C-alpha positions in Angstrom: -0.1 0.1 -0.1 1.2 3.4 -0.8 1.4 5.4 2.3 1.7 8.6 0.8 -1.9 7.7 -0.9 -3.1 7.1 3.1 -2.4 10.4 4.2 -3.8 12.4 1.1 -6.6 10.4 0.6 -7.8 8.9 3.9 -10.8 6.6 3.9 -13.5 5.3 6.2 -14.8 1.7 6.4 -16.9 2.5 9.3 -18.3 5.4 11.4 -20.2 5.5 14.8 -21.5 7.8 17.4 -21.0 7.0 21.2 -22.0 9.5 23.9 -21.8 12.2 21.8 -18.5 10.8 20.3 -18.0 10.7 16.6 -15.7 7.6 15.8 -14.2 6.5 12.5 -12.3 3.4 11.5 -9.9 3.9 8.3 -8.7 1.5 5.7 -5.3 1.2 7.1 -6.6 0.0 10.9 -6.3 3.7 12.6 -9.1 5.4 14.7 -9.8 8.6 14.8 -12.9 10.4 17.2 -13.7 13.5 17.7 -16.7 15.4 20.2 -19.7 16.3 18.2 -18.9 19.7 19.6 -16.5 20.4 17.5 -19.1 21.1 14.6 -22.0 23.6 14.8 -24.6 21.1 13.6 -23.5 18.5 15.7 -23.0 20.3 18.4 -26.9 21.1 18.5 -28.4 17.8 17.2 -30.4 15.6 19.0 -28.6 12.2 20.6 -30.9 10.2 17.5 -30.1 12.7 14.8 -26.5 12.7 15.3 -26.5 8.6 15.5 -27.6 8.7 12.0 -23.9 9.0 10.7 -23.5 7.4 7.4 -19.9 7.1 5.3 -20.4 8.5 1.5 -18.0 9.2 -1.3 -16.7 5.5 -0.6 -15.7 6.4 2.5 -14.1 9.6 2.0 -17.0 11.8 3.7 -19.2 11.3 6.7 -23.3 12.5 6.1 -25.8 13.3 8.3 -28.9 13.6 6.0 -31.6 14.8 8.5 -28.9 17.7 9.7 -27.6 18.2 5.9 -24.4 17.9 7.3 -21.1 16.4 5.4 -17.7 16.2 7.3 -14.5 15.1 5.1 -12.8 12.4 6.5 -9.5 14.0 5.6 -10.3 16.9 7.8 -10.9 14.8 10.5 -7.9 13.1 10.1 -5.8 16.5 9.6 -7.8 17.9 13.0 -9.7 20.5 10.8 -12.4 21.8 13.0 -15.2 24.3 13.2 -15.5 25.1 17.0 -12.4 24.5 19.6 -12.1 21.5 22.2 -15.0 22.4 25.0 -13.4 22.9 28.0 -15.0 20.1 29.9 -13.0 17.9 27.6 -9.7 19.8 26.9 -9.0 19.1 31.0 
């Protein structure tokens, strides 16, 4: 496997939400998680709506249809979030 391709174009094979944390598993086995509070629409979403995460674009993005929200896997891997880490989680 070309490691440069993994870094430039990470793909997810699975996505799920647990306790308002969004998790993704990448094709290379890495796991990433981030608090929903790092994105405006996700922070305001109900638990039920947040749980409806789906993979789209062959695993290149996360999609919440009900919220009309899309987040790229690459952005998550690179740590690009809309909002800072909430103080309660930063400690």
